[in-house]
N, CA, C and O of each residue as an XYZ file, in Angstrom:
336
protein
N      -6.521     21.206    -19.293
C      -6.587     19.459    -19.232
C      -5.741     18.738    -17.918
O      -4.564     18.929    -17.614
N      -6.755     17.834    -17.236
C      -5.650     17.173    -16.150
C      -4.686     16.383    -16.808
O      -4.967     15.504    -17.623
N      -3.665     16.665    -16.489
C      -2.610     15.074    -16.707
C      -2.269     14.331    -15.406
O      -2.430     14.971    -14.368
N      -1.910     13.322    -15.336
C      -1.509     12.337    -14.427
C       0.099     12.715    -14.477
O       0.820     13.355    -15.243
N       0.296     11.881    -13.096
C       2.262     12.249    -13.287
C       2.830     11.962    -14.290
O       3.868     12.619    -14.369
N       2.692     11.324    -15.096
C       3.708     11.078    -16.164
C       3.215     11.768    -17.451
O       3.516     11.517    -18.618
N       2.402     12.678    -16.958
C       1.868     14.209    -17.927
C       0.682     13.652    -18.843
O       0.213     14.475    -19.629
N       0.271     12.691    -18.849
C      -0.334     12.102    -19.883
C      -1.963     12.242    -19.570
O      -2.542     11.753    -18.600
N      -2.520     12.986    -20.575
C      -4.118     12.925    -20.319
C      -4.969     12.157    -19.377
O      -5.026     11.043    -19.897
N      -5.771     12.125    -18.110
C      -6.320     11.215    -17.399
C      -7.773     10.586    -18.547
O      -8.467     11.255    -19.313
N      -7.798      9.811    -18.395
C      -9.283      8.889    -19.140
C     -10.009      8.547    -17.853
O      -9.554      8.098    -16.801
N     -11.204      8.857    -18.181
C     -12.466      8.747    -17.487
C     -12.626      7.325    -17.535
O     -12.517      7.075    -18.735
N     -12.826      6.221    -16.914
C     -12.809      4.424    -16.745
C     -11.838      3.855    -16.631
O     -11.735      2.630    -16.701
N     -10.790      4.775    -16.401
C      -9.509      4.016    -16.506
C      -8.916      3.848    -14.832
O      -9.303      4.681    -14.012
N      -7.965      2.727    -14.393
C      -7.638      2.244    -13.366
C      -6.285      3.133    -13.123
O      -5.294      3.138    -13.855
N      -6.490      3.921    -11.860
C      -5.358      4.854    -11.643
C      -4.921      4.612    -10.359
O      -5.811      4.087     -9.690
N      -3.646      4.835     -9.611
C      -3.263      4.438     -8.470
C      -2.365      5.760     -8.010
O      -1.841      6.524     -8.821
N      -2.276      5.900     -6.527
C      -1.103      6.548     -6.188
C      -0.723      6.488     -4.427
O      -1.530      6.164     -3.555
N       0.194      6.744     -4.287
C       0.476      6.668     -2.678
C       0.716      7.711     -2.070
O       0.889      8.809     -2.600
N       0.751      7.465     -0.890
C       1.022      8.615      0.367
C       1.886      8.076      1.578
O       1.947      6.887      1.890
N       2.479      9.004      2.153
C       3.752      8.809      3.028
C       3.302      9.650      4.400
O       2.998     10.830      4.225
N       3.249      9.184      5.568
C       3.065     10.523      6.509
C       3.763      9.700      8.179
O       3.229      8.648      8.528
N       4.438     10.044      8.691
C       5.001      9.917      9.634
C       5.103      8.518     10.140
O       4.518      7.999     11.091
N       6.275      7.838      9.005
C       6.702      6.475      8.837
C       5.338      5.489      8.091
O       5.470      4.364      7.610
N       4.164      6.228      8.167
C       2.923      5.226      7.659
C       2.873      5.619      6.437
O       3.193      6.744      6.052
N       2.395      4.555      5.633
C       2.342      4.850      3.959
C       1.236      3.979      3.559
O       1.003      2.929      4.158
N       0.407      4.475      2.353
C      -0.623      4.130      2.221
C      -0.611      4.031      0.353
O      -0.249      4.920     -0.418
N      -1.099      2.740      0.028
C      -1.336      2.514     -1.610
C      -2.644      2.530     -1.933
O      -3.311      1.663     -1.368
N      -3.218      3.257     -2.674
C      -4.301      3.290     -3.136
C      -5.286      3.087     -4.704
O      -4.963      4.135     -5.264
N      -5.804      2.706     -5.229
C      -6.109      2.819     -6.358
C      -7.613      2.551     -6.479
O      -8.245      1.740     -5.803
N      -8.174      3.489     -7.604
C      -9.418      3.352     -8.185
C      -9.613      3.790     -9.643
O      -8.717      4.290    -10.323
N     -10.827      3.563    -10.047
C     -11.462      4.000    -11.437
C     -11.623      5.309    -11.410
O     -12.105      5.801    -10.389
N     -11.302      6.050    -12.380
C     -11.708      7.876    -12.424
C     -13.070      7.797    -13.055
O     -13.414      7.392    -14.166
N     -13.771      8.306    -12.019
C     -14.866      8.608    -12.396
C     -15.707      9.935    -12.751
O     -16.849     10.085    -13.186
N     -14.694     10.835    -12.395
C     -15.008     12.216    -12.721
C     -13.861     13.271    -12.545
O     -13.241     13.214    -11.483
N     -13.538     14.140    -13.379
C     -12.490     15.349    -13.530
C     -12.701     16.234    -13.308
O     -13.476     16.595    -14.194
N     -12.513     17.255    -12.439
C     -13.248     18.743    -12.073
C     -11.811     19.237    -13.100
O     -10.766     18.762    -12.654
N     -11.659     19.959    -14.167
C     -10.690     20.369    -14.846
C     -10.488     21.746    -14.055
O      -9.426     22.332    -14.265
N     -11.428     22.335    -13.143
C     -11.128     23.744    -12.674
C     -10.002     23.739    -11.618
O      -9.019     24.476    -11.706
N     -10.223     22.794    -10.535
C      -9.287     22.563     -9.781
C      -8.246     21.474    -10.133
O      -7.158     21.523     -9.559
N      -8.514     20.422    -11.099
C      -7.386     19.652    -11.285
C      -7.663     18.403    -10.237
O      -6.775     17.682     -9.781
N      -8.624     18.329    -10.040
C      -9.146     17.659     -8.772
C      -9.990     15.855     -9.604
O     -11.027     15.870    -10.266
N      -9.472     15.035     -9.404
C      -9.707     13.715     -9.743
C     -10.531     12.863     -8.787
O     -10.058     12.469     -7.722
N     -12.283     12.470     -9.347
C     -12.706     11.485     -8.088
C     -12.539      9.800     -8.693
O     -12.863      9.289     -9.765
N     -12.108      9.439     -7.883
C     -12.054      7.523     -7.826
C     -12.878      7.158     -7.130
O     -12.996      7.435     -5.936
N     -13.759      6.294     -7.965
C     -14.218      5.259     -7.773
C     -13.974      4.003     -7.412
O     -12.841      3.594     -7.665
N     -14.819      3.177     -6.820
C     -14.554      1.787     -6.766
C     -12.704      1.405     -6.002
O     -11.737      0.750     -6.391
N     -12.929      2.012     -5.126
C     -11.505      2.648     -4.776
C     -11.060      1.313     -3.643
O     -11.914      0.970     -2.826
N      -9.768      0.642     -3.653
C      -9.026     -0.259     -2.540
C      -7.982      0.307     -2.438
O      -7.655      1.103     -3.319
N      -7.250      0.095     -1.467
C      -6.273      0.832     -0.668
C      -5.810     -0.418      0.570
O      -6.488     -1.183      1.256
N      -4.098     -0.142      0.432
C      -3.313     -1.127      1.730
C      -2.563     -0.029      2.297
O      -2.434      1.017      1.661
N      -2.071     -0.183      3.417
C      -1.247      0.246      4.132
C      -0.300     -0.339      5.031
O      -0.595     -1.474      5.407
N       0.723      0.133      5.454
C       1.818     -0.156      6.300
C       2.567      0.671      7.118
O       2.144      1.817      7.269
N       3.603      0.339      7.687
C       4.685      0.943      8.398
C       6.097      1.115      7.619
O       6.431      0.502      6.605
N       6.653      1.834      8.139
C       8.086      2.090      7.419
C       8.472      0.896      6.324
O       9.180     -0.097      6.495
N       7.840      1.290      5.277
C       7.629      0.589      4.221
C       7.401     -1.103      4.203
O       7.636     -1.926      3.318
N       7.071     -1.192      5.008
C       6.475     -2.852      4.945
C       5.286     -2.669      4.821
O       4.728     -2.042      5.721
N       4.578     -3.097      3.794
C       3.141     -3.601      3.556
C       2.738     -5.010      3.398
O       3.097     -5.621      2.391
N       2.129     -5.495      4.174
C       1.961     -7.094      4.219
C       0.866     -7.622      4.193
O       0.621     -8.826      4.261
N      -0.488     -5.992      4.006
C      -1.492     -6.956      3.688
C      -1.907     -6.897      2.093
O      -1.130     -6.562      1.198
N      -3.401     -7.321      1.895
C      -3.951     -7.510      0.436
C      -4.808     -5.714      0.092
O      -4.980     -4.882      0.983
N      -5.096     -5.570     -0.964
C      -6.046     -4.556     -0.918
C      -7.267     -4.798     -0.553
O      -7.789     -5.913     -0.540
N      -7.696     -3.933     -0.290
C      -9.182     -4.149      0.536
C      -9.622     -3.079      0.115
O      -8.932     -2.077     -0.074
N     -11.360     -3.213     -0.165
C     -12.033     -2.160     -0.833
C     -12.403     -1.243      0.433
O     -12.815     -1.725      1.488
N     -12.251     -0.141      0.258
C     -12.943      0.920      1.144
C     -14.150      1.684      1.242
O     -14.448      2.475      2.138
N     -14.875      1.338      0.136
C     -16.641      1.187      0.029
C     -16.656      2.760     -0.228
O     -17.689      3.269      0.206
N     -15.769      3.665     -0.825
C     -16.149      4.988     -0.987
C     -15.392      5.559     -1.927
O     -14.598      4.827     -2.518
N     -15.458      6.932     -2.267
C     -14.871      7.539     -3.299
C     -14.016      8.522     -2.655
O     -14.407      9.201     -1.706
N     -12.573      8.627     -3.282
C     -11.587      9.352     -3.209
C     -11.455     10.826     -4.189
O     -11.388     10.468     -5.365
N     -11.416     11.864     -4.110
C     -10.996     12.860     -4.744
C      -9.458     13.036     -4.274
O      -9.051     12.992     -3.113
N      -8.564     13.283     -5.663
C      -7.293     13.355     -5.471
C      -6.312     14.565     -6.695
O      -6.748     14.572     -7.846
N      -5.683     15.040     -6.540
C      -4.989     16.015     -7.058
C      -4.434     15.154     -8.548
O      -3.907     14.045     -8.462
N      -4.631     15.797     -9.763
C      -4.719     14.788    -10.439
C      -2.928     14.361    -11.218
O      -2.558     13.440    -11.946
N      -2.056     15.800    -10.479
C      -0.751     15.469    -10.811
C      -0.056     14.192     -9.998
O       1.103     13.824    -10.188
N      -1.002     13.576     -9.041
C      -0.632     12.451     -7.691
C      -0.901     10.957     -8.625
O      -0.350      9.957     -8.166
N      -1.399     10.858     -9.397
C      -1.780      9.604     -9.774
C      -0.915      9.415    -11.441
O      -0.549     10.114    -12.385
N      -0.918      8.149    -11.048
C      -0.435      6.606    -12.106
C      -1.209      5.749    -12.846
O      -1.899      4.898    -12.286
N      -1.173      5.886    -14.182
C      -2.084      4.834    -14.595
C      -1.698      3.533    -14.113
O      -0.560      3.390    -13.665
N      -2.756      2.267    -14.161
C      -2.202      1.527    -13.705
C      -2.634      0.078    -15.079
O      -3.572      0.225    -15.863
N      -2.052     -0.741    -15.078
C      -2.721     -1.978    -16.072
C      -3.493     -2.842    -15.402
O      -3.054     -3.466    -14.436
N      -4.134     -2.909    -15.632
C      -5.582     -3.820    -15.090
C      -4.869     -5.125    -14.524
O      -4.843     -5.504    -13.353
N      -4.287     -5.727    -15.664
C      -3.499     -7.058    -15.987
C      -2.655     -7.187    -14.789
O      -2.712     -8.324    -14.320
N      -1.800     -6.281    -14.071
C      -1.408     -6.259    -13.049
C      -1.649     -6.917    -11.738
O      -0.898     -7.682    -11.133
N      -3.226     -6.339    -11.292
C      -3.477     -6.570    -10.391
C      -4.698     -7.378    -10.388
O      -5.176     -7.771     -9.323
């Protein structure tokens, strides 16, 4: 069973997000769960939106990437759609 970072079962159709940091750059990504691979515990997000910045400063709004993203389930946090 694929679980998110809070150890809750991931729900298909729900909005989730995650962030990544590398060499001073940070990106925040959010999308809707489309598919869960229970074998690899990877989750595919669609309707993906992202924003990024450097050294903790993010001045831009979310923008649509127009692609799907696959990420490890344990990186995802559920997002309340009303906050975005």
